[in-house]
C-alpha positions in Angstrom: 0.0 0.0 0.0 1.5 3.4 -0.9 2.6 5.4 2.1 2.4 9.1 2.6 5.3 10.9 1.0 7.8 12.3 3.4 7.5 16.1 3.1 10.4 17.9 1.5 13.1 18.8 4.1 14.8 22.1 3.3 18.1 23.0 4.8 16.9 26.6 5.2 14.5 25.4 7.9 17.5 24.6 10.0 20.0 27.1 8.6 17.9 30.2 8.4 17.8 31.0 12.1 21.5 30.5 12.2 22.2 32.8 9.3 20.4 35.6 11.1 23.0 35.4 13.8 26.1 35.6 11.6 26.7 39.3 11.7 29.1 40.5 14.4 30.9 37.2 14.9 34.7 36.7 14.7 36.2 34.3 12.0 36.5 31.5 14.6 32.8 31.9 15.6 31.8 32.0 12.0 33.6 28.7 11.4 31.7 27.1 14.3 28.4 28.4 13.0 29.2 27.1 9.5 29.8 23.7 10.9 26.5 23.8 12.7 24.7 24.5 9.4 26.5 21.7 7.6 25.5 19.3 10.4 21.9 20.5 10.1 21.9 20.0 6.3 23.4 16.5 6.7 20.7 15.6 9.2 18.1 16.6 6.6 19.5 14.3 4.0 19.7 11.4 6.5 16.0 11.8 7.4 15.0 12.0 3.8 17.1 8.9 3.0 15.4 6.9 5.7 11.9 8.1 4.6 12.4 7.4 0.9 14.5 4.2 1.0 13.4 2.5 4.2 9.7 3.3 4.0 9.8 4.9 7.4 7.1 7.4 8.2 8.9 9.4 10.8 6.8 11.4 13.1 3.7 11.2 10.9 1.9 8.2 12.6 1.8 6.2 9.4 3.4 3.0 10.8 1.1 0.3 12.1 0.5 0.2 15.9 2.8 -2.2 17.8 2.3 -5.9 16.9 -0.5 -5.1 14.4 -0.6 -5.7 10.7 -1.8 -3.0 8.2 -4.5 -4.6 6.0 -4.8 -2.5 2.8 -8.3 -1.5 1.6 -9.7 -3.4 -1.3 -12.1 -5.9 -2.6 -12.2 -9.7 -1.9 -14.6 -12.6 -2.4 -16.1 -13.6 0.9 -17.5 -17.1 1.4 -17.1 -20.3 -0.5 -19.0 -22.4 -3.1 -20.1 -25.5 -1.3 -20.4 -27.5 -4.5 -16.7 -28.6 -4.7 -14.6 -31.7 -5.1 -14.1 -32.1 -1.4 -17.7 -31.2 -0.5 -16.4 -28.7 2.0 -18.7 -25.9 3.1 -21.9 -25.2 4.9 -24.9 -23.3 3.5 -24.1 -20.2 5.7 -20.8 -19.8 3.8 -22.5 -18.9 0.5 -23.2 -17.2 -1.8 -19.7 -16.0 -2.5 -20.0 -12.2 -2.6 -17.7 -9.2 -3.2 -16.8 -7.2 -0.2 -15.0 -3.9 -0.1 -13.1 -3.1 3.0 -11.4 0.1 4.0 -7.9 -0.1 5.4 -7.6 -1.3 8.9 -5.1 -2.8 11.4 -5.4 -6.2 13.1 -3.4 -7.9 15.8 -0.7 -10.2 14.5 -1.2 -12.4 17.5 -4.1 -13.6 19.7 -4.4 -11.8 23.1 -2.2 -13.6 25.7 -2.8 -14.7 29.2 -0.4 -12.1 30.4 -2.1 -9.3 28.6 -5.6 -10.3 29.7 -4.5 -10.7 33.3 -3.5 -7.1 33.5 -6.8 -6.0 32.0 -8.7 -8.1 34.6 -6.8 -6.6 37.5 -7.7 -3.1 36.2 -11.4 -4.2 35.8 -11.8 -6.7 38.7 -15.3 -5.6 39.4 -16.5 -7.0 36.1 -14.0 -9.9 35.7 -16.7 -12.5 36.4 -18.5 -11.5 33.2 -15.4 -11.5 31.2 -13.7 -14.9 32.0 -14.6 -18.1 33.8 -11.6 -19.4 35.8 -11.2 -23.1 35.8 -8.2 -25.5 36.0 -8.1 -25.5 32.2 -7.7 -21.7 31.8 -4.3 -20.1 31.1 -5.1 -17.5 33.9 -5.5 -18.1 37.6 -6.3 -15.9 40.6 -3.7 -15.8 43.4 -4.1 -13.5 46.5 -6.9 -11.7 44.8 -4.8 -10.9 41.7 -5.2 -12.4 38.2 -2.0 -13.7 36.7 -1.0 -16.1 33.9 -0.2 -19.6 35.1 3.6 -20.0 35.4 5.1 -20.7 32.0 1.8 -19.9 30.1 2.3 -16.1 29.8 2.5 -16.2 26.0 -0.3 -18.7 25.4 -3.6 -17.3 24.3 -6.1 -16.4 27.0 -9.0 -18.9 26.8 -12.6 -19.3 28.2 -13.3 -15.6 27.5 -16.9 -14.4 26.8 -17.6 -12.1 23.9 -18.2 -9.3 26.4 -14.7 -9.8 27.8 -13.1 -9.7 24.4 -15.1 -6.6 23.4 -14.2 -4.8 26.7 -10.5 -5.7 26.4 -10.2 -4.3 22.9 -12.1 -1.1 23.8 -10.0 -0.6 26.9 -6.9 -0.7 24.6 -8.2 1.8 22.1 -9.1 -1.0 19.6 -12.2 -3.0 18.7 -13.1 -6.6 17.7 -12.7 -7.2 13.9 -15.8 -7.6 11.9 -16.4 -11.0 10.4 -15.4 -9.7 6.9 -12.2 -8.1 8.2 -11.3 -11.3 10.0 -11.8 -13.5 6.8 -9.9 -11.0 4.6 -6.9 -11.0 7.0 -7.0 -14.8 7.1 -7.0 -15.6 3.4 -6.2 -12.4 1.4 -7.5 -12.0 -2.1 -6.7 -15.3 -3.7 -9.5 -17.3 -2.2 -7.3 -19.8 -0.4 -8.9 -22.4 1.8 -6.5 -22.1 4.8 -4.5 -19.1 5.9 -1.3 -20.7 4.5 -2.8 -22.0 1.2 -4.3 -25.2 0.1 -2.1 -27.8 1.8 -3.9 -29.8 4.5 -3.4 -28.8 8.1 -0.7 -30.4 10.2 0.9 -29.5 13.5 3.6 -27.4 11.9 1.0 -25.0 10.7 -1.8 -25.1 13.2 -2.7 -26.8 16.5 -4.7 -29.6 15.2 -6.6 -32.6 16.5 -5.1 -32.2 20.0 -6.9 -33.4 23.1 -6.7 -31.4 26.4 -7.3 -34.5 28.4 -4.0 -36.0 27.0 -1.8 -32.9 26.5 -3.0 -30.3 28.9 -2.0 -26.8 28.0 0.3 -28.2 25.4 -2.7 -28.3 23.1 -2.0 -24.6 22.6 1.1 -22.9 21.1 2.6 -19.5 22.0 0.8 -16.8 20.1 3.8 -16.0 18.0 4.5 -19.6 17.1 4.0 -21.9 14.1 5.2 -19.4 11.5 4.5 -21.8 8.7 0.8 -21.3 9.3 0.8 -17.5 9.0 -1.8 -15.8 6.8 -0.9 -13.7 3.7 -0.6 -10.7 6.0 1.7 -12.4 8.5 -0.9 -13.2 11.1 -0.3 -16.2 13.4 -2.9 -18.8 14.4 -5.8 -17.7 12.1 -6.4 -21.5 12.1 -6.2 -23.4 15.4 -5.2 -22.5 18.9 -8.5 -20.8 20.0 -11.7 -19.8 18.3 -11.7 -16.1 17.9 -14.6 -13.8 18.6 -15.6 -11.2 16.1 -17.9 -8.2 16.4 -20.8 -9.5 14.3 -24.0 -11.1 15.3 -24.6 -14.4 13.6 -27.3 -14.9 11.0 -27.2 -18.1 8.9 -28.8 -16.3 5.9 -26.8 -13.0 6.3 -24.8 -13.5 3.0 -26.2 -12.2 -0.3 -25.1 -11.8 -3.9 -25.0 -8.0 -3.6 -21.7 -6.0 -3.4 -21.2 -4.6 0.1 -18.8 -2.1 1.6 -17.4 -2.5 5.2 -20.2 -4.8 6.3 -20.9 -4.8 10.1 -23.2 -7.8 10.2 -26.8 -8.0 11.4 -28.1 -5.3 13.8 -29.3 -7.8 16.4 -29.1 -11.5 17.1 -28.8 -14.1 19.8 -25.3 -15.4 19.1 -22.0 -13.9 18.1 -19.6 -15.3 15.4 -16.3 -17.0 16.1 -13.7 -17.8 13.5 -10.6 -19.9 13.0 -11.2 -23.3 14.6 -9.3 -24.5 17.7 -6.7 -27.1 18.8 -9.2 -29.9 18.9 -11.0 -29.6 15.6 -10.3 -31.3 12.3 -9.4 -29.7 9.0 -12.9 -28.9 7.9 -13.3 -26.3 10.7 -9.8 -24.7 10.1 -11.0 -23.3 6.8 -10.9 -19.5 6.6 -14.6 -19.3 5.6 -16.0 -21.5 8.3 -18.5 -19.8 10.6 -19.1 -20.8 14.2 -21.3 -19.1 16.8 -22.0 -19.0 20.5 -24.0 -16.8 22.9 -22.0 -13.8 23.9 -22.1 -14.5 27.6 -21.2 -18.2 27.4 -17.8 -19.6 28.5 -16.1 -22.4 26.5 -12.5 -23.7 27.0 -11.5 -22.8 23.4 -12.7 -19.2 23.2 -10.2 -16.4 22.6 -9.7 -13.4 20.4 -7.6 -10.7 18.8 -8.3 -7.0 18.2 -8.5 -4.7 15.2 -8.3 -0.9 14.9 -9.4 1.7 12.4 -6.8 4.2 11.2 
């Protein structure tokens, strides 16, 4: 995506104020002043070099927020044709329809146990509606403080309600992604089945067919792990690990043939959409177009999320 051009840097911006002070100085002082001007001019060229050749947008706020990917605005085909050789797809995934999305940012990683613990401690009064703590959750409560279980700091938080996910994103100046934003970030514009392409899932790309009863917390991987499974935009775990809440209400018949711009989903509903599969599910549910749904106040062991942000 084209970035803003770095504004022209003129040496006079720096040198002008110095030139005004030249009169009345001795030759030695004049030499010192000349060196200061040369340094100022050199600094201008260094800044311009960095801006032009490195793509830096110094001091103009054009770089993505920390640990977020910039998703360029554009059109993609959302959904899938369920009449296919593998017979993969549910009726709520069609018809395939064109969607235009404005540019946005989305987290490269799922929200971690460490990050969500801090949020819970800052919002302890409402913590009970945001997460349900059980022995199978990556967060525990010790001495009236929430904390990640030892060694699980970089695993995704799990068993989070939609309300907890929504509140966390808002508290951090972000929001949950829409369902369309999530799917575009997961598969790009080439219509791929999985975030990494068409190859079948395996445990080098996604947490896959793992049982908590056998593996415990090893069913999950660190949020920055399994690089072979990244999406076209460099996002980790868009398949597997935990189901990810999005902002939309679920409606089985929500898709239509018409072109839509920045869809927000139905205005009301009884369940919210989750995307991306989890550590236990088979390949069918890892597909970037698969739609799952749960009531927003329910707690399930495999529920997590990531955030998005508008520019």
